C-alpha positions as semicolon CSV with decimal commas, in nm:
position;residue;x (nm);y (nm);z (nm)
1;M;-11,394;-7,606;3,965
2;Q;-11,044;-7,587;4,003
3;V;-10,774;-7,650;3,744
4;F;-10,621;-7,966;3,858
5;T;-10,977;-8,089;3,887
6;L;-11,008;-8,027;3,493
7;Q;-10,664;-8,214;3,451
8;A;-10,801;-8,483;3,673
9;L;-11,101;-8,518;3,454
10;L;-10,911;-8,526;3,154
11;D;-10,685;-8,806;3,333
12;G;-11,032;-9,051;3,312
13;N;-11,117;-8,929;3,738
14;R;-11,399;-9,083;3,804
15;R;-11,495;-8,826;4,086
16;A;-11,404;-8,559;3,895
17;L;-11,641;-8,733;3,553
18;A;-11,924;-8,714;3,758
19;K;-11,850;-8,337;3,994
20;A;-11,881;-8,169;3,659
21;I;-12,157;-8,382;3,490
22;T;-12,323;-8,270;3,854
23;L;-12,286;-7,901;3,770
24;V;-12,349;-8,012;3,417
25;E;-12,689;-8,092;3,562
26;S;-12,722;-7,847;3,834
27;K;-13,064;-7,540;3,775
28;L;-12,828;-7,320;3,995
29;D;-12,719;-7,017;3,693
30;T;-12,379;-6,976;3,861
31;H;-12,364;-7,353;3,867
32;R;-12,411;-7,354;3,495
33;E;-12,134;-7,102;3,418
34;Q;-11,926;-7,334;3,553
35;A;-11,996;-7,590;3,283
36;Q;-12,054;-7,408;3,050
37;G;-11,658;-7,318;3,116
38;I;-11,528;-7,640;3,143
39;L;-11,667;-7,810;2,812
40;E;-11,546;-7,510;2,644
41;Q;-11,212;-7,621;2,766
42;V;-11,239;-8,024;2,744
43;L;-11,416;-7,967;2,383
44;P;-11,078;-8,011;2,167
45;H;-11,056;-8,342;2,432
46;S;-11,355;-8,403;2,297
47;G;-11,542;-8,636;2,048
48;N;-11,373;-8,961;1,980
49;S;-11,621;-9,235;2,063
50;I;-11,870;-9,357;1,904
51;R;-12,248;-9,230;2,009
52;I;-12,433;-9,544;2,008
53;G;-12,777;-9,492;2,067
54;I;-12,987;-9,797;2,297
55;T;-13,399;-9,800;2,258
56;G;-13,677;-10,089;2,203
57;V;-14,008;-10,138;2,404
58;P;-14,003;-10,222;2,798
59;G;-13,927;-10,599;2,837
60;V;-13,694;-10,611;2,556
61;G;-13,412;-10,656;2,817
62;K;-13,267;-10,355;2,759
63;S;-13,045;-10,306;3,087
64;T;-12,953;-10,709;3,018
65;F;-12,804;-10,634;2,672
66;I;-12,589;-10,289;2,739
67;E;-12,474;-10,480;3,026
68;A;-12,362;-10,796;2,803
69;F;-12,251;-10,488;2,534
70;G;-12,056;-10,324;2,805
71;L;-11,857;-10,636;2,875
72;H;-11,801;-10,744;2,557
73;L;-11,654;-10,380;2,514
74;I;-11,425;-10,377;2,836
75;E;-11,287;-10,704;2,745
76;Q;-11,196;-10,545;2,440
77;G;-10,998;-10,372;2,564
78;K;-11,225;-10,050;2,565
79;R;-11,353;-9,836;2,811
80;V;-11,782;-9,766;2,837
81;A;-12,001;-9,475;2,983
82;V;-12,363;-9,530;3,012
83;L;-12,583;-9,293;2,990
84;A;-12,955;-9,326;3,099
85;V;-13,188;-9,083;2,940
86;D;-13,511;-9,108;3,131
87;P;-13,794;-8,979;3,055
88;S;-14,043;-9,089;3,287
89;S;-14,206;-8,909;3,509
90;P;-14,046;-8,788;3,844
91;I;-14,436;-8,984;3,991
92;A;-14,306;-9,270;3,872
93;G;-13,975;-9,286;3,935
94;G;-13,824;-9,514;3,646
95;S;-13,472;-9,630;3,651
96;I;-13,421;-9,295;3,781
97;L;-13,168;-9,465;4,052
98;G;-13,224;-9,840;3,883
99;D;-12,919;-9,805;3,661
100;K;-12,650;-9,953;3,903
101;T;-12,893;-10,242;4,047
102;R;-12,964;-10,294;3,678
103;M;-12,621;-10,354;3,570
104;E;-12,451;-10,493;3,847
105;E;-12,148;-10,661;3,697
106;L;-12,044;-10,422;3,457
107;S;-12,110;-10,139;3,732
108;R;-11,807;-10,292;3,914
109;R;-11,589;-10,200;3,609
110;D;-11,337;-9,966;3,666
111;E;-11,371;-9,955;3,290
112;A;-11,696;-9,887;3,262
113;F;-11,926;-9,555;3,378
114;I;-12,315;-9,538;3,424
115;R;-12,460;-9,225;3,513
116;P;-12,815;-9,205;3,509
117;S;-12,981;-8,834;3,322
118;P;-13,228;-8,644;3,572
119;S;-13,547;-8,665;3,375
120;E;-13,654;-8,269;3,394
121;G;-13,457;-8,031;3,368
122;T;-13,409;-7,620;3,280
123;L;-13,370;-7,503;2,902
124;G;-13,273;-7,785;2,625
125;G;-13,390;-8,079;2,934
126;V;-13,280;-8,449;2,938
127;A;-13,146;-8,389;2,552
128;Q;-12,933;-8,105;2,683
129;K;-12,815;-8,310;2,976
130;T;-12,712;-8,593;2,830
131;R;-12,520;-8,381;2,545
132;E;-12,335;-8,221;2,756
133;T;-12,216;-8,544;2,988
134;M;-12,087;-8,773;2,605
135;L;-11,890;-8,436;2,589
136;L;-11,736;-8,498;2,948
137;C;-11,709;-8,835;2,915
138;E;-11,540;-8,881;2,556
139;A;-11,250;-8,604;2,760
140;A;-11,263;-8,844;2,998
141;G;-11,168;-9,111;2,768
142;Y;-11,471;-9,369;2,706
143;D;-11,390;-9,507;2,367
144;V;-11,788;-9,583;2,367
145;I;-12,078;-9,435;2,484
146;L;-12,384;-9,617;2,489
147;V;-12,726;-9,359;2,544
148;E;-13,020;-9,613;2,737
149;T;-13,338;-9,416;2,625
150;V;-13,669;-9,548;2,818
151;G;-13,976;-9,624;2,628
152;V;-14,094;-9,554;2,291
153;G;-14,168;-9,182;2,148
154;Q;-14,012;-8,805;2,223
155;S;-13,700;-8,919;2,418
156;E;-13,577;-9,148;2,116
157;Y;-13,583;-8,854;1,874
158;Q;-13,306;-8,649;2,079
159;V;-13,118;-8,986;2,083
160;A;-13,117;-9,002;1,754
161;G;-13,056;-8,693;1,710
162;M;-12,679;-8,739;1,929
163;V;-12,615;-9,048;1,847
164;D;-12,353;-9,247;1,556
165;F;-12,577;-9,526;1,546
166;F;-12,873;-9,519;1,626
167;M;-12,994;-9,918;1,747
168;V;-13,334;-10,043;1,805
169;L;-13,415;-10,371;2,068
170;M;-13,721;-10,614;1,971
171;L;-13,885;-10,881;2,103
172;P;-13,921;-11,155;1,889
173;G;-14,357;-11,253;1,818
174;G;-14,335;-11,153;1,414
175;G;-14,399;-10,859;1,269
176;D;-14,728;-10,753;1,497
177;E;-14,470;-10,591;1,667
178;L;-14,474;-10,394;1,431
179;Q;-14,753;-10,166;1,454
180;G;-14,708;-10,112;1,757
181;I;-14,370;-9,886;1,737
182;K;-14,391;-9,629;1,524
183;K;-14,271;-9,585;1,174
184;G;-14,027;-9,233;1,235
185;I;-13,825;-9,472;1,478
186;L;-13,804;-9,782;1,235
187;E;-13,678;-9,503;0,959
188;L;-13,394;-9,333;1,219
189;A;-13,302;-9,690;1,337
190;D;-12,903;-9,835;1,180
191;A;-13,040;-10,157;1,313
192;L;-13,291;-10,327;1,451
193;V;-13,153;-10,566;1,719
194;I;-13,412;-10,903;1,783
195;N;-13,348;-10,978;2,199
196;K;-13,411;-11,360;2,355
197;A;-13,358;-11,519;2,001
198;D;-13,231;-11,867;2,225
199;G;-13,435;-12,180;2,362
200;D;-13,779;-12,149;2,262
201;S;-13,780;-11,800;2,056
202;E;-13,505;-11,854;1,861
203;Q;-13,734;-11,999;1,577
204;M;-13,922;-11,762;1,668
205;A;-13,661;-11,456;1,693
206;Q;-13,556;-11,550;1,289
207;L;-13,914;-11,529;1,126
208;S;-13,919;-11,228;1,340
209;R;-13,586;-11,152;1,141
210;T;-13,726;-11,161;0,777
211;H;-14,102;-10,981;0,882
212;Y;-13,862;-10,681;0,977
213;T;-13,600;-10,747;0,713
214;S;-13,920;-10,643;0,441
215;A;-14,067;-10,457;0,594
216;M;-13,645;-10,227;0,673
217;N;-13,692;-10,252;0,313
218;L;-14,032;-10,047;0,230
219;L;-13,840;-9,743;0,421
220;R;-13,624;-9,520;0,240
221;H;-13,297;-9,412;0,372
222;T;-13,121;-9,143;0,202
223;T;-12,766;-9,303;0,335
224;F;-12,499;-9,452;0,281
225;W;-12,594;-9,718;0,539
226;T;-12,853;-9,975;0,456
227;P;-12,948;-10,175;0,813
228;R;-12,943;-10,447;0,889
229;V;-13,183;-10,627;1,133
230;M;-13,005;-10,944;1,330
231;T;-13,108;-11,188;1,603
232;C;-12,875;-11,261;1,956
233;S;-12,931;-11,329;2,341
234;A;-12,824;-11,107;2,577
235;L;-12,865;-11,408;2,863
236;K;-12,699;-11,618;2,671
237;L;-12,435;-11,466;2,536
238;I;-12,517;-11,535;2,121
239;N;-12,415;-11,283;1,846
240;I;-12,325;-11,007;2,075
241;D;-11,963;-10,943;1,911
242;A;-12,136;-10,968;1,550
243;I;-12,293;-10,697;1,653
244;W;-12,029;-10,544;1,863
245;G;-11,865;-10,575;1,410
246;M;-12,177;-10,467;1,281
247;I;-12,077;-10,159;1,425
248;I;-11,756;-10,092;1,340
249;D;-11,823;-10,201;0,947
250;Y;-12,090;-9,871;0,974
251;Y;-11,816;-9,665;1,171
252;F;-11,580;-9,710;0,913
253;Q;-11,781;-9,680;0,551
254;A;-11,879;-9,424;0,770
255;L;-11,544;-9,260;0,770
256;K;-11,501;-9,387;0,395
257;E;-11,797;-9,253;0,263
258;E;-11,757;-8,896;0,478
259;A;-12,004;-8,930;0,671
260;F;-11,961;-8,907;1,025
261;Q;-11,789;-8,614;1,058
262;G;-12,074;-8,455;0,834
263;K;-12,330;-8,604;1,037
264;R;-12,220;-8,435;1,386
265;A;-12,190;-8,107;1,210
266;Q;-12,526;-8,138;1,055
267;Q;-12,625;-8,227;1,490
268;N;-12,475;-7,954;1,639
269;R;-12,578;-7,648;1,395
270;D;-12,971;-7,821;1,451
271;W;-12,872;-7,869;1,837
272;M;-12,733;-7,473;1,792
273;H;-13,114;-7,458;1,655
274;H;-13,293;-7,572;1,844
275;L;-13,120;-7,408;2,178
276;V;-13,234;-7,077;1,983
277;N;-13,564;-7,133;1,973
278;E;-13,565;-7,232;2,325
279;M;-13,380;-6,937;2,497
280;L;-13,595;-6,693;2,260
281;L;-13,907;-6,840;2,425
282;L;-13,739;-6,819;2,795
283;K;-13,681;-6,486;2,722
284;L;-14,033;-6,395;2,539
285;T;-14,244;-6,595;2,860
286;T;-13,997;-6,387;3,113
287;N;-14,046;-6,124;3,018
288;P;-14,219;-5,794;3,243
289;R;-14,432;-5,650;2,931
290;V;-14,519;-5,997;2,810
291;K;-14,615;-6,123;3,174
292;A;-14,820;-5,890;3,175
293;L;-14,990;-5,817;2,793
294;L;-15,051;-6,224;2,800
295;P;-15,376;-6,245;2,954
296;E;-15,499;-6,022;2,826
297;L;-15,427;-6,103;2,433
298;E;-15,465;-6,480;2,567
299;S;-15,882;-6,272;2,633
300;A;-15,901;-6,198;2,306
301;V;-15,824;-6,488;2,146
302;E;-16,037;-6,662;2,340
303;N;-16,300;-6,381;2,262
304;Q;-16,237;-6,409;1,894
305;S;-16,189;-6,033;1,901
306;T;-15,843;-6,034;1,815
307;T;-15,660;-6,379;1,580
308;A;-15,417;-6,604;1,700
309;Y;-15,131;-6,440;1,407
310;A;-15,255;-6,119;1,571
311;A;-15,165;-6,106;1,904
312;A;-14,844;-6,384;1,852
313;R;-14,706;-6,063;1,638
314;R;-14,741;-5,782;1,906
315;I;-14,566;-6,023;2,135
316;I;-14,308;-6,099;1,870
317;E;-14,327;-5,706;1,929
318;L;-14,254;-5,649;2,321
319;L;-13,924;-5,801;2,235
């Protein structure tokens, strides 16, 4: 990638940004090397955005919410990047190419950039590509990065580990829905937002808010921030401004407590350790001596002629 393209990226050129992201997502080693070179250069220009993770059960209206929220942010003079993490299977599809059609108005705005992440991947998978894409978007001058994740599962933990503020969207419907949501995800949440709080559902949404608030109070939160429960209607644009206000509150409190940079530093450290583990595993599985010995050891473990520990130890000693 030429220097002028890098400058174009720093100037906020969307094509230069899209090209850089394509390099990051490529599986070719030469492209990965190029991408890492670009990332090293843009690193001093990154980190100036607010990173917000958004998740929720299917049907909660994430796309409608993100579009309404993104348009509100643009009205506030912000530039917004939406990165959609889709862990769904390549067969079932999901939102791999659906994001721009689902957020039609937002995708037409010059101040917005929407990019779905491919679900399958090599080293680091979705999380690595999204993290690196986030840095590129920040270098290109986007003030708010919205990372959307589909469904409730492993991807939530990955996304919560790379954002500043993690929001879980809920449907109005009392406390029953809490049963279907992993307790761990509620512990990750900085806010629960009950969407579709309009018309006949408004009263139910208020009731849900009471239930969720008492449920959240039972969880121990170790940070300076007490997670909030709010209601909104993305369709009727009710309370969208209040949700942004809450995130700004969080941001200034985090800065005051000096927790903001600390959290990001911890995330970067954790990510490095995660990558070390992945790289070691990759090195191990591609090692010819390990490949040759593995079937024999697997067989010995199955026949109980050696312990799993002893077999693992022999493999590690080959490195």
